[in-house]
N, C-alpha and C positions, 0 to 999 in steps of 0.2 A: 823269750823275746828281749828283755833288757840287756841280755848278754850279747845278742847278736847286735843291737843297736851299739853297744859299747865298742865290740870288736871292729865294727863297719867304721865308726868313728875314728878309731885309733887307723886304721888302715889308710883310710882315705886324707886323713890329716898329712900325713908323711908326706904326700904329693906337694904339699904347699913348701915346705923348706927345700925339698929336693930339687923343685923345678925352678919356684921362682927367685930364690937369693943365688943360684950360679947364673940365670938369665939376665938378671938385674946386674951382677957384679961384672959380668962379661958380655954385656950386648953384642958389641962387633964382633966378638968370636962367634956367638950364635948367630947373627946375621949372616956370616959366613959359613957356617955349617946350614942354616935355613931349616927344613921341616925333619932334616936328621938329628935337628935338636931333640926332637920329641922320641928319640931311642934312649936319651939319658935318662929320663924318669923310669923308664921299665927297666933298665940295667942295674939301678939303684933301687926303684922302688919294689920290684918283684921280690927280692931277696928280703927285704924288710917286711912285706907282708906276710910271706912265709913264717919268719920268725916270730911275728906278732900273731899268727895263727898257731904255732906251734907250742907258743908259750902262753896261750889263752887263759888257760887255768891259773897258773900262776899269777899273770897281769891283773886278772879281776877277783883274785882274792882279797885283797885288801878294799874293805869298803867302811864307809861311814855313815851313821846313821843319824840322816838330816831330819829336821823337823817337816812334818806331812806337807805344811804350806810350801815348804820349797819344794817338794817332791813335785806337788799339782803347779808351782809356778813353771816348774823346767818344761812341762808340755806347751803352754803358749808361746814360751821363750824358742824353744825347737821349732815349732810351725810357724812362727812370725820370720824365725830366721831362715826357715826353708823357702817360703814363699819371698822374701827379700832376694834372695841367691837367685831363685827363679826369674824373679823380676829384673836382676841386675843382667842376668843372663841374655834374657829377651833381648834388653837395650843394647847391651854389646855384641850381641850377635853369638853364633857357635862358634866362630873363628877368633872374636875378639876374646871371648871368656877362656878360651884355652892359650891365648897368648900368641897367636899368630902375627899381629902387628909388631909385637917386641921383636921377631926374630926374622920376619920378611920384610925387608924394603921395598918389595913388590907390590904388598899388600897396603893399599892406601885406607889410612882408617881415618875418623873425624872424631873430635873430643865430645863426648857425650854429657852434657850440661842439664839433662831433664831428668823427671822421676825422680829418684832417690839422689841421683847426683846433684839437685838441684839444693839439697839439705847438707849433705855430706860428700867430700870428694873419693871416698872408698867404701860404699857401701857395702859391697862385696865383702870385705873384711869384717864389717858390721855384722853382717847376716853370720859369717862363721864365728865370731863369739857369741853370740845369741845362740847359735846351734848346739857349740861345743858344751857352753855351760847349760844349756837346758837338756843336753844329755847326761852331764854330771849331775845336775839335779835329780834326774829321773831313774839313773842307774846306781848313782851314789859309790860307783867306782873310782877308787883313789885316784887311779892311772888317768882317767878320763879328766878330772879335775886339775892333774897335773899338767896335762896336754891342754887343755883350755889356757889356763895361765902361761904355759910355756908359748904358745900359740900367739896371745894376749901381746906377750913381751918381746917376742920375737917379729911379729908383723909390725908392731908400732915401732921399733927400734932399729930394725934393719929392713925389713921388705920396703914398708911404705917410703922411707926415703930415699931408698934405690929407684923404687918406681918412679916418686914424683921426678928424680933426675932424668930418669929416661924420658918419662913425660915431656920434661922441659925441652929436652933436647929434641923431641919429635914435633912437637907444637907451639914452642917458642914464646911469643908475647900472648898469644892466644890462651896457653896455659895460666901466664902469670895474672892474666886478667878474670880468669875462671878463681884460681886460688883467692884473690881478693873478693870475689863475688860471693865464693862458698869458703870461708875461712875454717870450717870445722874437718880435719882428716876423718874421723870415725864417727865421734859420738857428738851431736848436735850441741851440745851443751858444753863442749870442750872445744874452745876455738882460741887461736891465738890472738 
């Protein structure tokens, strides 16, 4: 069961950098492509998923022995992260969570500032962090720990700055005001 959880985490994580970095780097290009943008992650993601599945035995071969308390901590982290992700998806809507407002100027979206968005500006990325570290603590798979750290670094140093630039372009002063009201990007205790 833990092997399946680890492999699924690796497979689904790859969508984050493969989709969000290009979309936020070249928003204008992808707005011209429109919904055809969603072909991009499948073209890049499906071969990567195949490789992850094909080399799963090797990828999961390396483990660490974590204290049992960390193993147990992984379960609530995973569950809370999953619930937080579901909550943000409900607030953003199905099309919002998959990025349609970023790639389609025809879809009018509104800035969400309630629920977890009233505490941190990017609760979906907080949810990912909790999920990935939770899975690492549960599975003890080194590759999942590496992905959790890599996700944290990539999201905070590349994706969020690009996303905030796009949100500022889309919402203007409303987003500036929101940033002042909710200074924490991902963690409530870390605000500028």
